[in-house]
C-alpha positions as CSV (number, residue, x, y, z in Angstrom):
1,Q,104.0,-30.6,-91.6
2,R,100.8,-32.4,-91.2
3,V,100.3,-36.1,-91.6
4,A,98.4,-36.8,-94.7
5,R,96.6,-40.0,-95.7
6,E,99.4,-41.0,-98.2
7,H,101.8,-41.2,-95.2
8,L,99.7,-43.9,-93.8
9,L,99.5,-46.1,-96.8
10,N,101.5,-49.3,-97.2
11,P,103.3,-48.9,-100.5
12,A,103.1,-52.8,-101.1
13,S,99.5,-53.2,-100.7
14,G,98.1,-49.7,-101.2
15,G,95.9,-50.1,-98.0
16,L,96.3,-48.4,-94.7
17,M,99.1,-49.5,-92.5
18,Y,98.3,-51.0,-89.2
19,Q,99.9,-52.4,-86.1
20,R,98.4,-55.7,-84.4
21,V,98.0,-55.1,-80.6
22,P,97.4,-58.0,-78.1
23,P,93.8,-57.4,-76.8
24,Q,95.1,-57.6,-73.2
25,A,97.5,-54.8,-73.9
26,T,94.7,-52.4,-74.7
27,V,93.6,-52.1,-71.0
28,G,94.2,-48.4,-70.1
29,M,93.9,-47.1,-73.8
30,S,91.5,-44.6,-74.9
31,I,88.6,-45.9,-77.0
32,T,85.8,-44.5,-79.3
33,G,83.3,-46.7,-80.5
34,V,79.8,-47.8,-80.6
35,T,78.0,-50.4,-78.2
36,A,75.6,-53.1,-79.5
37,D,72.7,-50.8,-78.8
38,G,74.1,-48.1,-80.8
39,S,75.3,-45.7,-78.0
40,H,78.4,-43.7,-78.7
41,V,81.3,-44.4,-76.4
42,E,84.6,-42.3,-75.6
43,S,86.2,-43.8,-72.5
44,R,89.1,-45.9,-71.5
45,V,89.4,-49.8,-71.9
46,E,89.3,-51.4,-68.2
47,L,88.7,-55.0,-69.4
48,V,88.9,-57.2,-72.5
49,R,86.4,-60.1,-73.0
50,N,86.1,-62.8,-75.5
51,V,82.2,-63.3,-76.5
52,D,81.6,-65.8,-79.1
53,D,85.2,-65.6,-80.4
54,Q,84.9,-61.7,-80.8
55,V,87.1,-59.4,-78.7
56,V,84.8,-57.1,-76.6
57,F,86.2,-54.0,-74.8
58,V,84.6,-53.2,-71.6
59,V,85.1,-49.4,-70.7
60,S,85.2,-47.5,-67.3
61,D,81.3,-47.3,-67.0
62,G,80.8,-51.1,-67.9
63,R,79.6,-50.4,-71.4
64,E,80.9,-52.9,-74.0
65,V,82.3,-52.0,-77.4
66,P,82.7,-54.9,-79.8
67,H,86.0,-55.0,-81.7
68,G,84.2,-54.6,-85.0
69,Q,82.5,-51.2,-83.8
70,T,85.7,-49.7,-82.6
71,I,86.4,-46.4,-84.3
72,E,89.7,-45.5,-82.5
73,L,91.8,-47.3,-80.1
74,G,94.7,-45.7,-78.3
75,G,94.7,-42.5,-80.6
76,A,94.9,-44.9,-83.9
77,M,91.9,-45.1,-86.2
């Protein structure tokens, strides 16, 4: 059986369930996102930086993906 959107909903809130991950624990995870200049990135997290109180993921080729522009991290949307 496939996973449907309804399987991911939190019954109490009606919103999508999520799991908090400490930023440093993301090193080595796969990431899909968009850089500040609009470039699409599919890579692995090599480093995590804090820029103006915002988490920024630095990927293998040095490009940076701000947390707010992350589409998928570690296989989770």
